[in-house]
Phi, psi and omega in degrees: 000139175240126179248131177245127184234115172051050182275131178224147178208132177233147172245102187067234179274350184269116178273113187269323175236134186235102172050054184277126174228126181197151176243126176258117188271149176287148178076010179230151172274110181262114184258135175248117183235165180152164181294162176302135181085007183281341179119006183299308183293324178297319177301312180299319180293325176294323183294329183254006172087007178285332177232125179281124177289160178284327176200165178121178183229138173235118182247123172261101184047055176072007176262121185283101186296320186286342178264001182280156171286169179300322180293320179293324179295328178300326178298318178294315183297331177292343181264004184249131173254146182236131169247110187275157184303316181262020183071321175056042176281151177279119184297330184274000177249145173281180184301312181301317181293321177299315182290327181282343186308309179295334176290322177294323186277326194246350187235166175254021181295150174287164179300321178297317179296319179298314182295323177295320179293320177299315178301318183297312184285328176294322175296322181296326180262014175061045177230034183301329184268003187255009188301327184267358179282156176256158184309324181295343181265003185254149171284170179301318179293322178294320178300319179296320180292324174296319177300320177294316179301317179296319182296325184263356183301324177277010181057061186288153173276337184228139182229120178255126181237121181256109180045061185297340182258007181301126177081004182259151174287161185304319182293317179293324178301320179296319178300314181294316177304310182296322180295314178298318180296315180297317181294322177302316179291315183298316185263357182053042180280156168269102187257124176247127182236118171271125185208154169250359188277110182291334174298319177297317180302313183287323186279317188233015183281077180287327175218121186235134167241138179251122180257131179227116180053044174084000181242148172287107188268335183200152178213136180176205179237184186289343174279313185288337182293332179279350182247003183290157173252013178285116188294322179297319178295316180299318179299324180286311184298318186260028180288326182281152181297326180296313181291326176298317179296318179298322180294318181296331183278351179293142176302145184303324182296330180274339189267357186296331182293349182273355186248000000 
């Protein structure tokens, strides 16, 4: 679990985060949504120490991250897995080497233990036969699955995903969403997903926060987001033509809450 209490951050005169308080629960897919420039990425960077907030508290399972020394923060970072927007695989490494990289950097495992762990996570993401391939030989969806395997190889307690469906077709996006959701349940990770993908919101949004102009504007799940009367959330949710069409097709009795 990650708890954020009254977090604020400004860059010069621009206040990017305003008194943000939210709890991200373990074993759930926690989605952070909002328009570009709303403060989503700044929030994530504050949580992992890349950007120092001006005030507030960040607790990793009751451990105050912002009051830790640099050495103590390294302990937390070893418990965090990252799935980057562009997968961020090393082109000069094959799949097995990419997945083993955080084990080489962060653990004292023997080479045999590392290789067994690599086999295990590649099997979990259904890429057992792809270990010797290089990133240039992989499809976009395969690269994302390798990224997931690498992120979970050290068995993290916390998993940060930045736009995991960026650049993927709808069918592959569903596969990635389901995989992240399944892994979250299996490993009981505290998973944070920054996304603009409304399919992800509807399919795996067990806990959603909507950020608008640096403030937590709404909080709920994938059922309640479709029934909210919060206008900023509605404008975001129904921005796509598909969602606009779906909204128009809703029976009038169900749609009354939107007005």
